[in-house]
PyMOL commands that place a pseudoatom at each C-alpha (Angstrom):
pseudoatom trace, name=CA, resn=UNK, resi=1, chain=A, elem=C, hetatm=0, pos=[-74.114, 10.497, -4.398]
pseudoatom trace, name=CA, resn=UNK, resi=2, chain=A, elem=C, hetatm=0, pos=[-73.963, 7.016, -5.819]
pseudoatom trace, name=CA, resn=UNK, resi=3, chain=A, elem=C, hetatm=0, pos=[-73.856, 5.507, -2.332]
pseudoatom trace, name=CA, resn=UNK, resi=4, chain=A, elem=C, hetatm=0, pos=[-71.058, 3.097, -3.157]
pseudoatom trace, name=CA, resn=UNK, resi=5, chain=A, elem=C, hetatm=0, pos=[-71.325, 0.002, -0.968]
pseudoatom trace, name=CA, resn=UNK, resi=6, chain=A, elem=C, hetatm=0, pos=[-69.329, 0.211, 2.209]
pseudoatom trace, name=CA, resn=UNK, resi=7, chain=A, elem=C, hetatm=0, pos=[-68.482, 3.881, 1.714]
pseudoatom trace, name=CA, resn=UNK, resi=8, chain=A, elem=C, hetatm=0, pos=[-68.732, 6.698, 4.238]
pseudoatom trace, name=CA, resn=UNK, resi=9, chain=A, elem=C, hetatm=0, pos=[-71.426, 8.359, 2.124]
pseudoatom trace, name=CA, resn=UNK, resi=10, chain=A, elem=C, hetatm=0, pos=[-73.563, 5.217, 2.103]
pseudoatom trace, name=CA, resn=UNK, resi=11, chain=A, elem=C, hetatm=0, pos=[-73.176, 4.627, 5.836]
pseudoatom trace, name=CA, resn=UNK, resi=12, chain=A, elem=C, hetatm=0, pos=[-74.254, 8.163, 6.758]
pseudoatom trace, name=CA, resn=UNK, resi=13, chain=A, elem=C, hetatm=0, pos=[-76.636, 8.689, 3.793]
pseudoatom trace, name=CA, resn=UNK, resi=14, chain=A, elem=C, hetatm=0, pos=[-74.707, 11.735, 2.538]
pseudoatom trace, name=CA, resn=UNK, resi=15, chain=A, elem=C, hetatm=0, pos=[-76.121, 13.180, -0.676]
pseudoatom trace, name=CA, resn=UNK, resi=16, chain=A, elem=C, hetatm=0, pos=[-74.889, 16.786, -0.752]
pseudoatom trace, name=CA, resn=UNK, resi=17, chain=A, elem=C, hetatm=0, pos=[-71.390, 18.102, -1.405]
pseudoatom trace, name=CA, resn=UNK, resi=18, chain=A, elem=C, hetatm=0, pos=[-71.003, 21.468, 0.317]
pseudoatom trace, name=CA, resn=UNK, resi=19, chain=A, elem=C, hetatm=0, pos=[-67.231, 22.062, 0.087]
pseudoatom trace, name=CA, resn=UNK, resi=20, chain=A, elem=C, hetatm=0, pos=[-64.197, 20.900, -1.849]
pseudoatom trace, name=CA, resn=UNK, resi=21, chain=A, elem=C, hetatm=0, pos=[-60.709, 22.095, -2.702]
pseudoatom trace, name=CA, resn=UNK, resi=22, chain=A, elem=C, hetatm=0, pos=[-58.722, 21.519, -5.887]
pseudoatom trace, name=CA, resn=UNK, resi=23, chain=A, elem=C, hetatm=0, pos=[-55.024, 20.628, -5.842]
pseudoatom trace, name=CA, resn=UNK, resi=24, chain=A, elem=C, hetatm=0, pos=[-52.530, 20.035, -8.624]
pseudoatom trace, name=CA, resn=UNK, resi=25, chain=A, elem=C, hetatm=0, pos=[-50.609, 17.406, -6.669]
pseudoatom trace, name=CA, resn=UNK, resi=26, chain=A, elem=C, hetatm=0, pos=[-52.361, 14.506, -4.908]
pseudoatom trace, name=CA, resn=UNK, resi=27, chain=A, elem=C, hetatm=0, pos=[-49.921, 14.641, -1.991]
pseudoatom trace, name=CA, resn=UNK, resi=28, chain=A, elem=C, hetatm=0, pos=[-51.018, 18.229, -1.291]
pseudoatom trace, name=CA, resn=UNK, resi=29, chain=A, elem=C, hetatm=0, pos=[-54.646, 17.107, -1.137]
pseudoatom trace, name=CA, resn=UNK, resi=30, chain=A, elem=C, hetatm=0, pos=[-53.736, 14.276, 1.244]
pseudoatom trace, name=CA, resn=UNK, resi=31, chain=A, elem=C, hetatm=0, pos=[-51.860, 16.666, 3.533]
pseudoatom trace, name=CA, resn=UNK, resi=32, chain=A, elem=C, hetatm=0, pos=[-54.801, 19.079, 3.616]
pseudoatom trace, name=CA, resn=UNK, resi=33, chain=A, elem=C, hetatm=0, pos=[-57.274, 16.268, 4.311]
pseudoatom trace, name=CA, resn=UNK, resi=34, chain=A, elem=C, hetatm=0, pos=[-55.177, 15.040, 7.236]
pseudoatom trace, name=CA, resn=UNK, resi=35, chain=A, elem=C, hetatm=0, pos=[-54.892, 18.589, 8.545]
pseudoatom trace, name=CA, resn=UNK, resi=36, chain=A, elem=C, hetatm=0, pos=[-58.660, 19.146, 8.358]
pseudoatom trace, name=CA, resn=UNK, resi=37, chain=A, elem=C, hetatm=0, pos=[-59.374, 15.868, 10.158]
pseudoatom trace, name=CA, resn=UNK, resi=38, chain=A, elem=C, hetatm=0, pos=[-57.665, 17.304, 13.234]
pseudoatom trace, name=CA, resn=UNK, resi=39, chain=A, elem=C, hetatm=0, pos=[-59.822, 20.453, 13.189]
pseudoatom trace, name=CA, resn=UNK, resi=40, chain=A, elem=C, hetatm=0, pos=[-62.762, 20.933, 15.505]
pseudoatom trace, name=CA, resn=UNK, resi=41, chain=A, elem=C, hetatm=0, pos=[-66.209, 20.669, 13.930]
pseudoatom trace, name=CA, resn=UNK, resi=42, chain=A, elem=C, hetatm=0, pos=[-66.868, 24.404, 14.482]
pseudoatom trace, name=CA, resn=UNK, resi=43, chain=A, elem=C, hetatm=0, pos=[-63.734, 25.296, 12.504]
pseudoatom trace, name=CA, resn=UNK, resi=44, chain=A, elem=C, hetatm=0, pos=[-64.832, 23.046, 9.628]
pseudoatom trace, name=CA, resn=UNK, resi=45, chain=A, elem=C, hetatm=0, pos=[-68.310, 24.599, 9.676]
pseudoatom trace, name=CA, resn=UNK, resi=46, chain=A, elem=C, hetatm=0, pos=[-66.746, 28.056, 9.544]
pseudoatom trace, name=CA, resn=UNK, resi=47, chain=A, elem=C, hetatm=0, pos=[-64.596, 27.040, 6.569]
pseudoatom trace, name=CA, resn=UNK, resi=48, chain=A, elem=C, hetatm=0, pos=[-67.667, 25.751, 4.702]
pseudoatom trace, name=CA, resn=UNK, resi=49, chain=A, elem=C, hetatm=0, pos=[-69.731, 28.838, 5.529]
pseudoatom trace, name=CA, resn=UNK, resi=50, chain=A, elem=C, hetatm=0, pos=[-66.988, 31.170, 4.287]
pseudoatom trace, name=CA, resn=UNK, resi=51, chain=A, elem=C, hetatm=0, pos=[-67.174, 29.545, 0.837]
pseudoatom trace, name=CA, resn=UNK, resi=52, chain=A, elem=C, hetatm=0, pos=[-70.795, 28.356, 0.786]
pseudoatom trace, name=CA, resn=UNK, resi=53, chain=A, elem=C, hetatm=0, pos=[-72.934, 30.240, 3.351]
pseudoatom trace, name=CA, resn=UNK, resi=54, chain=A, elem=C, hetatm=0, pos=[-76.176, 28.485, 2.333]
pseudoatom trace, name=CA, resn=UNK, resi=55, chain=A, elem=C, hetatm=0, pos=[-74.628, 24.996, 2.343]
pseudoatom trace, name=CA, resn=UNK, resi=56, chain=A, elem=C, hetatm=0, pos=[-75.948, 24.368, -1.178]
pseudoatom trace, name=CA, resn=UNK, resi=57, chain=A, elem=C, hetatm=0, pos=[-74.824, 21.417, -3.290]
pseudoatom trace, name=CA, resn=UNK, resi=58, chain=A, elem=C, hetatm=0, pos=[-71.646, 22.341, -5.199]
pseudoatom trace, name=CA, resn=UNK, resi=59, chain=A, elem=C, hetatm=0, pos=[-71.067, 19.013, -6.935]
pseudoatom trace, name=CA, resn=UNK, resi=60, chain=A, elem=C, hetatm=0, pos=[-71.801, 20.625, -10.313]
pseudoatom trace, name=CA, resn=UNK, resi=61, chain=A, elem=C, hetatm=0, pos=[-68.810, 22.947, -9.776]
pseudoatom trace, name=CA, resn=UNK, resi=62, chain=A, elem=C, hetatm=0, pos=[-66.179, 20.206, -9.595]
pseudoatom trace, name=CA, resn=UNK, resi=63, chain=A, elem=C, hetatm=0, pos=[-63.684, 20.749, -12.403]
pseudoatom trace, name=CA, resn=UNK, resi=64, chain=A, elem=C, hetatm=0, pos=[-63.010, 17.636, -14.458]
for i in range(1, 64): cmd.bond("trace and resi %d" % i, "trace and resi %d" % (i + 1))
show_as sticks, trace
zoom trace
């Protein structure tokens, strides 16, 4: 949301978080991110819609 200079979110003007996953170990998160990058867009959309059918902002649900 902050639009950090040079970031992906700034470049594409992304302001809404519609999906995230929580992991205990950073390496698990990295593996999942790499796996998802190989998915087709339709598969990613389906994953988002299964958890957030209205594509609403879920940034307030991030556990700290």
